[in-house]
C-alpha positions as CSV (number, residue, x, y, z in Angstrom):
1,X,-0.1,0.3,0.1
2,X,2.9,2.5,0.3
3,X,3.3,2.4,-3.4
4,X,0.1,4.1,-3.4
5,X,0.8,7.0,-1.3
6,X,2.9,9.2,-4.0
7,X,-0.1,8.8,-6.3
8,X,-2.3,9.9,-3.8
9,X,-0.3,12.7,-3.3
10,X,-0.6,14.2,-6.7
11,X,-4.3,13.9,-6.5
12,X,-4.9,15.8,-3.3
13,X,-2.6,18.3,-5.0
14,X,-5.0,18.4,-8.7
15,X,-8.1,18.2,-6.6
16,X,-7.1,21.4,-4.1
17,X,-6.1,23.2,-7.3
18,X,-9.3,22.5,-9.1
19,X,-11.1,23.9,-5.9
20,X,-9.6,26.9,-5.5
21,X,-9.9,27.5,-9.2
22,X,-13.6,26.9,-8.8
23,X,-13.8,29.2,-6.2
24,X,-12.7,32.1,-8.6
25,X,-16.0,31.8,-10.2
26,X,-17.9,32.4,-7.0
27,X,-16.3,36.1,-7.4
28,X,-19.0,36.4,-9.9
29,X,-21.3,37.0,-7.0
30,X,-19.4,39.8,-5.9
31,X,-19.6,41.2,-9.1
32,X,-23.1,40.9,-9.3
33,X,-23.3,42.7,-6.4
34,X,-21.1,45.6,-7.5
35,X,-23.3,45.8,-10.6
36,X,-26.5,45.8,-8.6
37,X,-25.0,48.6,-6.2
38,X,-24.1,50.8,-9.5
39,X,-25.7,53.1,-11.1
40,X,-26.1,51.0,-14.5
41,X,-28.3,48.9,-12.7
42,X,-30.8,51.6,-12.7
43,X,-30.9,51.6,-16.3
44,X,-33.4,53.8,-18.3
45,X,-36.1,53.8,-15.5
46,X,-34.4,55.2,-13.0
47,X,-35.5,52.6,-10.7
48,X,-32.2,50.9,-8.9
49,X,-32.5,48.0,-6.8
50,X,-32.1,48.3,-3.3
51,X,-28.6,48.8,-1.7
52,X,-28.9,46.0,0.6
53,X,-29.6,43.7,-2.3
54,X,-26.0,44.6,-3.7
55,X,-24.3,44.6,0.0
56,X,-25.9,41.0,0.5
57,X,-24.7,39.6,-2.6
58,X,-21.1,41.1,-2.4
59,X,-20.9,39.7,1.3
60,X,-21.9,36.3,0.3
61,X,-19.7,36.1,-2.5
62,X,-16.8,37.0,-0.5
63,X,-17.7,34.9,2.7
64,X,-18.2,31.8,-0.1
65,X,-15.1,33.0,-2.0
66,X,-12.9,32.5,1.3
67,X,-14.6,29.1,2.7
68,X,-14.1,27.4,-1.3
69,X,-10.2,28.9,-1.1
70,X,-9.5,27.7,2.4
71,X,-10.9,24.4,1.8
72,X,-9.0,24.3,-1.4
73,X,-5.6,24.8,0.6
74,X,-6.6,22.1,2.9
75,X,-6.5,19.6,0.5
76,X,-3.4,20.8,-1.1
77,X,-2.0,20.7,2.6
78,X,-3.0,17.2,2.9
79,X,-1.2,16.3,-0.1
80,X,1.9,17.7,1.1
81,X,1.3,15.8,4.5
82,X,0.8,12.9,2.8
83,X,4.1,13.2,0.5
84,X,6.4,13.9,3.7
85,X,4.4,10.9,5.5
86,X,3.4,13.2,8.5
87,X,0.5,14.3,10.2
88,X,-1.6,11.2,9.3
89,X,-4.8,12.4,11.0
90,X,-5.2,15.6,9.4
91,X,-5.0,14.2,6.2
92,X,-7.4,11.6,7.3
93,X,-10.0,14.1,8.6
94,X,-9.5,16.1,5.0
95,X,-10.6,12.8,3.5
96,X,-13.7,12.3,5.7
97,X,-14.3,15.9,4.5
98,X,-13.6,15.4,0.8
99,X,-16.5,12.5,0.8
100,X,-18.9,15.6,1.2
101,X,-18.1,16.6,-2.7
102,X,-19.8,13.9,-4.7
103,X,-18.1,12.4,-7.0
104,X,-14.8,13.1,-7.5
105,X,-14.2,14.2,-3.7
106,X,-15.8,11.2,-2.3
107,X,-13.6,8.8,-4.7
108,X,-10.6,10.7,-3.5
109,X,-12.0,10.7,0.2
110,X,-12.6,6.9,0.1
111,X,-9.4,6.4,-1.7
112,X,-7.0,8.2,1.0
113,X,-9.1,6.6,3.6
114,X,-8.4,3.0,2.3
115,X,-4.8,3.8,1.9
116,X,-3.9,5.3,5.2
117,X,-6.0,3.0,7.3
118,X,-4.1,0.1,6.1
119,X,-1.9,-1.6,8.8
120,X,1.5,-1.2,6.5
121,X,0.8,2.4,5.8
122,X,0.3,3.2,9.5
123,X,3.6,1.7,10.3
124,X,5.3,3.3,7.6
125,X,4.4,6.8,9.6
126,X,5.1,5.5,12.8
127,X,8.4,4.8,11.4
128,X,8.3,1.2,12.3
129,X,9.5,-1.0,9.3
130,X,7.0,-3.7,8.7
131,X,7.8,-7.1,8.9
132,X,8.4,-9.0,5.8
133,X,5.5,-11.3,4.9
């Protein structure tokens, strides 16, 4: 099972980067909030949307952006921890949370849990060399 650790690390890097790039799409909410708060939204009828609507979209966009980016960075950190063979518990927690994202996150989370819960890998993380079979 130790041979799966480099692959698992790379998969965490790729999924974390995809998550961070996907978080950038949430900035469209911020742009929509800015548009609703601007004078352009009033148009010809001179009837702008209430100012609170633009503020809600902006606030929601920034909060979601921050949460998604933090989540992506945690996934990337988990890949780093797996590559360095340390903080197995942190990687297990991130893998469990990845299972909430269907289908790619769930596949990555299950694969990570199966590999990191293997006795050979646990011994490798602990620094104990496994007995030859």
